[in-house]
C-alpha positions as CSV (number, residue, x, y, z in Angstrom):
1,R,4.4,-0.6,5.1
2,Y,3.0,2.9,4.3
3,S,2.4,5.6,6.8
4,T,-1.3,6.2,7.5
5,T,-2.9,9.7,7.8
6,G,-0.4,12.1,9.2
7,S,3.0,13.4,8.3
8,S,6.0,11.0,8.2
9,N,7.9,12.0,11.4
10,I,9.2,10.2,14.5
11,G,6.2,11.4,16.6
12,N,3.8,9.6,14.3
13,A,5.9,6.4,14.1
14,Q,4.1,3.1,15.0
15,P,3.5,1.3,17.2
16,L,1.6,3.8,19.3
17,T,1.3,3.1,23.0
18,V,-0.8,4.7,25.8
19,D,-1.3,4.1,29.5
20,C,-4.9,4.2,30.6
21,S,-7.3,2.8,33.3
22,R,-7.2,-0.6,31.5
23,G,-3.4,-0.7,31.5
24,Q,-1.0,-0.2,28.7
25,I,-2.3,-0.6,25.1
26,S,-0.2,-0.5,21.9
27,I,-1.4,-0.5,18.3
28,A,0.0,-1.0,14.8
29,H,-2.2,-0.1,11.8
30,N,-2.0,-0.7,8.1
31,G,-4.5,1.2,6.0
32,N,-6.2,4.5,6.2
33,L,-9.4,5.7,8.0
34,T,-11.7,7.7,5.8
35,N,-13.7,9.2,8.7
36,A,-10.6,9.9,10.9
37,A,-11.3,13.7,11.1
38,V,-14.8,13.3,12.3
39,L,-13.9,10.7,14.9
40,R,-11.0,12.9,16.2
41,E,-13.3,16.0,16.5
42,E,-15.8,13.9,18.5
43,L,-13.0,12.7,20.9
44,E,-11.6,16.2,21.3
45,E,-15.1,17.5,22.3
46,R,-15.1,14.8,25.0
47,G,-11.7,16.1,26.3
48,S,-9.3,13.7,24.6
49,I,-5.8,15.2,24.1
50,F,-3.9,13.9,21.1
51,Q,-0.1,13.4,21.0
52,T,0.2,12.7,17.3
53,T,-1.5,13.6,14.0
54,V,-1.9,9.9,12.9
55,D,-5.3,8.3,12.5
56,S,-4.3,5.2,14.4
57,E,-4.3,7.2,17.7
58,I,-8.0,7.6,17.3
59,V,-8.5,3.9,17.8
60,L,-6.4,4.0,21.0
61,H,-8.5,6.8,22.5
62,W,-11.8,4.9,21.9
63,L,-10.4,1.7,23.3
64,A,-9.2,3.6,26.4
65,Q,-12.7,4.8,27.3
66,P,-13.7,3.6,30.8
67,T,-16.0,0.6,30.6
68,S,-16.9,-2.5,32.5
69,N,-16.7,-4.7,29.4
70,G,-13.6,-4.5,27.3
71,E,-14.8,-6.8,24.6
72,N,-17.9,-4.7,24.0
73,T,-15.7,-1.6,23.8
74,L,-13.5,-3.3,21.3
75,V,-16.4,-4.2,19.0
76,S,-18.2,-0.8,19.3
77,T,-14.9,0.9,18.6
78,I,-14.3,-1.1,15.4
79,R,-17.8,-0.5,14.2
80,K,-17.1,3.3,14.3
81,L,-14.2,3.0,11.9
82,E,-14.6,3.5,8.1
83,G,-12.1,2.9,5.4
84,A,-9.2,0.4,5.4
85,Y,-7.6,-1.0,8.5
86,S,-5.7,-4.1,9.5
87,L,-4.9,-3.6,13.2
88,I,-2.7,-5.4,15.7
89,I,-3.5,-4.4,19.3
90,L,-1.4,-5.5,22.2
91,T,-2.8,-5.2,25.8
92,E,-1.1,-6.5,29.0
93,N,-2.6,-9.9,28.5
94,E,-3.9,-10.2,25.0
95,M,-3.0,-9.7,21.4
96,I,-5.8,-8.7,19.1
97,G,-6.0,-8.7,15.3
98,V,-8.7,-6.8,13.4
99,R,-9.5,-6.5,9.7
100,D,-12.0,-4.1,8.2
101,P,-15.2,-5.6,6.7
102,H,-14.0,-5.0,3.1
103,G,-10.6,-6.7,3.7
104,F,-8.7,-3.9,1.9
105,R,-5.3,-4.9,3.5
106,P,-3.9,-8.3,4.3
107,L,-3.6,-9.8,7.8
108,C,-2.7,-13.4,8.6
109,I,-2.2,-15.7,11.6
110,G,0.8,-17.8,12.1
111,Q,1.9,-20.3,14.8
112,L,5.4,-20.9,16.2
113,P,6.8,-24.4,16.9
114,S,6.1,-23.6,20.6
115,G,2.4,-23.2,19.8
116,A,2.4,-19.4,20.3
117,Y,0.4,-17.4,17.8
118,V,1.7,-14.4,15.7
119,L,0.0,-11.9,13.5
120,S,1.5,-10.4,10.4
121,S,0.6,-8.3,7.3
122,E,2.4,-10.8,5.0
123,T,3.2,-14.5,5.1
124,C,6.9,-13.9,4.3
125,A,7.4,-12.6,7.9
126,L,6.2,-16.0,9.2
127,D,8.9,-17.8,7.2
128,L,11.7,-15.7,8.8
129,I,10.7,-16.7,12.3
130,E,9.9,-20.4,11.4
131,A,6.2,-19.9,12.0
132,K,3.6,-21.9,10.2
133,F,0.9,-20.1,8.3
134,V,-2.5,-20.9,9.9
135,R,-5.0,-18.8,8.0
136,D,-5.9,-15.2,7.0
137,V,-7.9,-13.0,9.3
138,E,-11.2,-12.7,7.5
139,P,-12.7,-9.4,6.5
140,G,-14.7,-8.0,9.4
141,E,-13.2,-10.5,11.9
142,I,-11.6,-9.8,15.3
143,V,-9.2,-12.5,16.6
144,I,-8.3,-12.5,20.3
145,I,-5.2,-14.3,21.4
146,N,-4.4,-14.9,25.1
147,D,-3.3,-17.7,27.5
148,D,-6.5,-19.6,26.6
149,G,-5.6,-19.7,22.9
150,L,-7.2,-18.0,19.9
151,R,-10.9,-17.1,19.5
152,S,-12.8,-15.2,16.9
153,I,-15.5,-12.5,17.0
154,E,-17.6,-11.4,14.0
155,A,-17.8,-7.7,14.4
156,F,-20.1,-6.9,11.6
157,P,-23.5,-8.7,11.3
158,E,-23.9,-7.7,7.7
159,Q,-21.3,-8.9,5.3
160,E,-19.7,-6.2,3.1
161,K,-18.5,-6.6,-0.4
162,R,-14.9,-7.9,-0.4
163,S,-12.5,-5.3,-1.8
164,F,-9.0,-6.5,-1.5
165,C,-6.5,-4.0,-2.8
166,I,-5.2,-5.4,-6.2
167,F,-2.1,-3.2,-6.0
168,E,-0.8,-5.5,-3.3
169,Y,-0.3,-8.1,-6.0
170,V,1.0,-5.6,-8.5
171,Y,3.6,-3.8,-6.4
172,F,3.3,-3.6,-2.6
173,S,3.6,-7.0,-1.2
174,R,6.8,-9.0,-1.3
175,P,7.1,-11.6,-4.0
176,D,7.8,-14.3,-1.4
177,S,4.4,-13.7,0.3
178,N,1.1,-15.5,-0.4
179,L,-2.1,-13.5,-0.7
180,N,-5.5,-15.1,-0.7
181,G,-4.0,-18.5,-1.5
182,R,-1.8,-17.3,-4.4
183,N,2.0,-16.6,-4.4
184,V,2.7,-13.0,-5.3
185,Y,5.8,-13.9,-7.4
186,K,3.7,-16.2,-9.6
187,V,0.9,-13.6,-10.0
188,R,3.4,-11.0,-11.2
189,V,5.0,-13.5,-13.6
190,D,1.5,-14.2,-15.0
191,M,0.9,-10.4,-15.3
192,G,4.0,-10.3,-17.5
193,R,2.6,-13.2,-19.6
194,E,-0.7,-11.4,-20.0
195,L,1.3,-8.3,-21.0
196,A,3.0,-10.2,-23.7
197,R,-0.2,-11.6,-25.1
198,E,-1.8,-8.2,-25.2
199,N,1.2,-6.3,-26.5
200,P,3.5,-8.3,-28.8
201,I,6.6,-6.2,-29.7
202,E,9.6,-7.0,-31.9
203,A,12.7,-6.5,-29.8
204,D,16.1,-8.0,-29.0
205,I,15.9,-8.1,-25.1
206,V,13.5,-7.6,-22.2
207,V,14.9,-5.6,-19.3
208,P,13.2,-5.2,-15.9
209,I,13.3,-2.0,-13.8
210,P,14.6,-3.7,-10.6
211,D,13.3,-4.9,-8.3
212,S,9.6,-4.2,-8.8
213,G,9.6,-5.0,-12.5
214,N,11.6,-8.3,-12.3
215,C,8.8,-10.8,-12.1
216,A,6.6,-9.2,-14.9
217,A,9.6,-8.8,-17.2
218,L,10.5,-12.5,-16.7
219,G,6.9,-13.4,-17.5
220,Y,7.0,-11.3,-20.7
221,A,10.2,-12.9,-21.8
222,L,9.0,-16.4,-21.1
223,E,5.7,-15.8,-23.1
224,S,7.3,-13.9,-26.0
225,G,10.6,-15.9,-26.3
226,I,12.6,-12.7,-26.2
227,P,15.8,-13.0,-24.1
228,F,15.7,-11.6,-20.6
229,E,18.6,-9.4,-19.4
230,M,19.2,-7.7,-16.1
231,A,20.8,-4.6,-17.7
232,F,20.1,-2.5,-14.6
233,V,22.1,-3.2,-11.5
234,R,20.3,-2.0,-8.3
235,N,21.9,-0.4,-5.3
236,H,20.1,-2.3,-2.5
237,Y,21.0,0.2,0.1
238,V,18.5,2.7,-1.4
239,G,14.8,2.2,-0.6
240,R,11.8,2.1,-3.0
241,S,11.6,5.5,-4.7
242,F,7.8,5.5,-4.9
243,L,7.4,5.1,-1.2
244,Q,9.5,8.1,-0.3
245,P,7.4,11.0,1.1
246,S,9.0,13.9,-0.9
247,Q,9.8,14.4,-4.6
248,L,13.3,15.6,-3.7
249,I,14.1,12.4,-2.0
250,R,12.6,10.4,-4.8
251,D,14.7,12.2,-7.4
252,F,17.9,11.6,-5.4
253,N,17.1,7.9,-5.0
254,V,16.5,7.5,-8.7
255,R,19.9,8.8,-9.5
256,V,21.8,6.5,-7.2
257,K,19.5,3.4,-7.3
258,L,20.2,1.8,-10.6
259,N,23.3,1.6,-12.8
260,L,23.2,0.4,-16.4
261,I,25.3,-2.3,-18.0
262,T,25.8,-0.5,-21.4
263,D,27.3,-3.5,-23.3
264,L,23.9,-5.3,-22.9
265,V,21.8,-2.6,-24.6
266,K,24.1,-1.0,-27.2
267,D,22.5,-1.3,-30.7
268,K,19.6,-3.3,-29.3
269,R,15.8,-2.9,-29.5
270,V,15.0,-2.9,-25.8
271,I,11.7,-3.6,-24.0
272,I,11.8,-2.3,-20.4
273,V,9.1,-3.6,-18.0
274,D,8.0,-1.9,-14.8
275,D,5.1,-2.7,-12.5
276,S,3.6,0.7,-12.6
277,I,4.1,4.4,-13.5
278,V,2.5,6.5,-10.8
279,R,4.5,9.7,-10.8
280,G,7.0,8.9,-13.6
281,T,10.0,9.6,-11.3
282,T,12.0,6.5,-12.4
283,C,10.9,5.6,-15.9
284,Q,11.9,8.8,-17.8
285,K,15.5,8.7,-16.5
286,R,15.8,5.0,-17.4
287,V,14.6,5.5,-21.0
288,N,17.0,8.4,-21.5
289,G,19.9,6.4,-19.9
290,L,19.2,3.5,-22.4
291,K,19.2,5.8,-25.4
292,E,22.4,7.5,-24.2
293,A,24.0,4.0,-23.9
294,G,23.2,3.4,-27.6
295,A,19.9,1.5,-27.5
296,K,18.2,1.7,-31.0
297,E,14.7,1.6,-29.6
298,V,13.2,1.7,-26.1
299,H,9.6,0.3,-25.6
300,V,8.0,0.7,-22.2
301,L,5.6,-1.8,-20.9
302,V,3.7,-1.6,-17.6
303,S,2.2,-4.6,-15.9
304,C,-0.9,-2.8,-14.6
305,P,-3.4,-0.3,-16.0
306,P,-2.8,3.5,-15.7
307,H,-3.4,5.0,-12.3
308,K,-6.0,7.6,-12.8
309,N,-7.5,8.0,-9.3
310,P,-6.0,8.6,-5.8
311,C,-6.0,5.9,-3.2
312,V,-7.6,6.8,0.1
313,Y,-7.2,3.3,1.6
314,G,-3.6,3.1,2.5
315,I,-1.4,3.4,-0.6
316,D,0.4,6.7,-0.7
317,F,-0.8,8.4,-3.9
318,P,-3.7,10.5,-2.5
319,D,-3.4,13.5,-4.8
320,R,-4.9,13.2,-8.3
321,S,-2.8,16.1,-9.6
322,K,0.4,14.1,-9.1
323,L,-0.8,11.0,-11.1
324,M,0.6,11.1,-14.6
325,A,-2.2,9.1,-16.1
326,A,-4.9,11.2,-14.5
327,N,-3.7,14.3,-16.3
328,N,-2.1,13.0,-19.5
329,T,-3.0,10.7,-22.4
330,I,-0.9,7.6,-23.0
331,E,0.6,9.3,-26.0
332,E,1.5,12.3,-23.9
333,I,3.1,10.1,-21.3
334,C,5.1,8.3,-24.0
335,T,6.4,11.6,-25.3
336,Y,7.4,12.7,-21.8
337,L,9.2,9.4,-21.2
338,N,11.0,9.8,-24.6
339,A,10.0,6.2,-25.4
340,D,9.3,4.6,-28.8
341,S,6.1,3.1,-27.5
342,L,4.2,2.8,-24.2
343,N,1.6,0.1,-23.3
344,Y,-0.2,-0.9,-20.2
345,L,-1.7,-4.2,-19.1
346,S,-5.5,-4.1,-19.3
347,Q,-7.7,-4.3,-16.2
348,D,-9.0,-7.7,-17.4
349,G,-5.5,-9.0,-18.0
350,M,-4.4,-7.9,-14.5
351,V,-7.4,-9.6,-12.9
352,R,-6.9,-12.8,-14.9
353,A,-3.3,-13.0,-13.6
354,T,-4.5,-13.0,-10.0
355,G,-6.8,-16.0,-10.5
356,H,-9.6,-14.3,-8.5
357,P,-12.9,-12.6,-9.7
358,K,-12.8,-8.9,-10.4
359,E,-15.7,-8.4,-7.9
360,S,-13.4,-9.4,-5.0
361,F,-11.0,-6.5,-5.5
362,C,-10.8,-2.8,-4.9
363,M,-9.6,-1.2,-8.2
364,A,-10.5,2.4,-7.4
365,C,-7.1,3.7,-8.4
366,Y,-7.8,2.3,-11.9
367,D,-11.6,2.5,-12.4
368,G,-12.7,5.1,-9.9
369,N,-15.2,2.9,-8.1
370,Y,-14.6,3.5,-4.4
371,P,-16.1,0.8,-2.1
372,V,-16.2,3.2,0.9
373,E,-17.3,6.8,0.4
374,Y,-14.8,9.5,1.3
375,D,-14.6,13.3,1.4
376,P,-12.1,14.4,-1.4
377,A,-11.3,17.5,0.8
378,V,-9.8,15.1,3.4
379,D,-6.2,14.2,2.7
380,K,-3.2,12.7,4.4
381,H,-2.5,16.0,6.3
382,I,-6.0,16.7,7.6
383,M,-4.9,16.2,11.2
384,E,-2.2,18.7,10.9
385,R,-4.6,21.3,9.6
386,Q,-7.1,20.6,12.4
387,R,-4.3,21.0,14.9
388,D,-3.0,24.2,13.3
389,R,-6.5,25.7,13.2
390,A,-6.9,25.0,16.9
391,K,-3.5,26.7,17.6
392,S,-4.5,29.7,15.6
393,L,-7.7,30.1,17.6
394,V,-5.7,30.0,20.9
395,A,-3.3,32.6,19.5
396,D,-6.0,34.9,18.2
397,D,-6.1,38.1,20.3
398,S,-9.7,38.6,19.4
399,Q,-10.7,35.5,21.4
400,P,-11.8,35.9,25.0
401,K,-9.1,35.1,27.5
402,L,-9.2,33.7,31.0
403,L,-8.1,36.2,33.6
């Protein structure tokens, strides 16, 4: 899953492990802490020395504080955190799962045939190890697994509004996972059906941008009756271009990721379907490739609404300036893509496809309503800037020196 706050380098790679008075503790974190900078400053004032610039290390430092009651330390630590976090913590005799009170990111419990429990972000991981899905970790819940079995702690006395990230359904989770009782593949197909109802287009074929557009394109084809064709062949040895940390790598991946079967599109009116257009890295090149191959028309359909706002809860588009829809109209984006038309699924259509009420989701990237307040000046690289400022103070000749 995505990197949290901090640069993508080997030093920040998870899981993180420390040795402390309570023994060895390891942590893996999905999400993003919106108050990480404040918590880190407080720890540094207490004398903590950080080895990384990732927000997950902050949790380790709080857990490692000397105490006579480890369970109280765990609960008090979790209550300090703000933002999105699904955590798995491993001590020498326990495995602990934690989910933030809004439930931004998924976390589930599985059980092996031997009776042992496992924790995972997605249910598809359970299938691979022949574990049975038991249940989701609830928002605000701590589960503690040890030799005595599994027990639950409610860390937050006041229940917060559920704010599950709807983009998990749109793009991020694997189609063979189940989220909140619904299969992701089926939700994406339903998003394609909603797209067809909202945007009927006369065309000869429906073509997905693999792999993320496959399900929605199938749904559009099923609902519209237009033939479905896999005109793009994906190189599966190249990762998802949107997840790559730099534009240079994204551009390279786009070039080698997909190859077009020209015989399928020549002299055809083509609808291409993708799950989202965030930066526009992939779509423009695909439209131009189709037209160079002889397509008469190319219509672009997107199975979610336009991304107009940054995500601060664990999806890696934290900069509004890099979001196409935040800085351009749909008409301007269509012109940039060189498409004959461009249409997005509505917010209501997207929510209908999930089968859950709108109030249960975080849709901040679409509607700008952030469930947890955040400082816009704090971005993914805040920890690096804090570290560099500290280094510059040490190197400043004007500062008093110890003799």
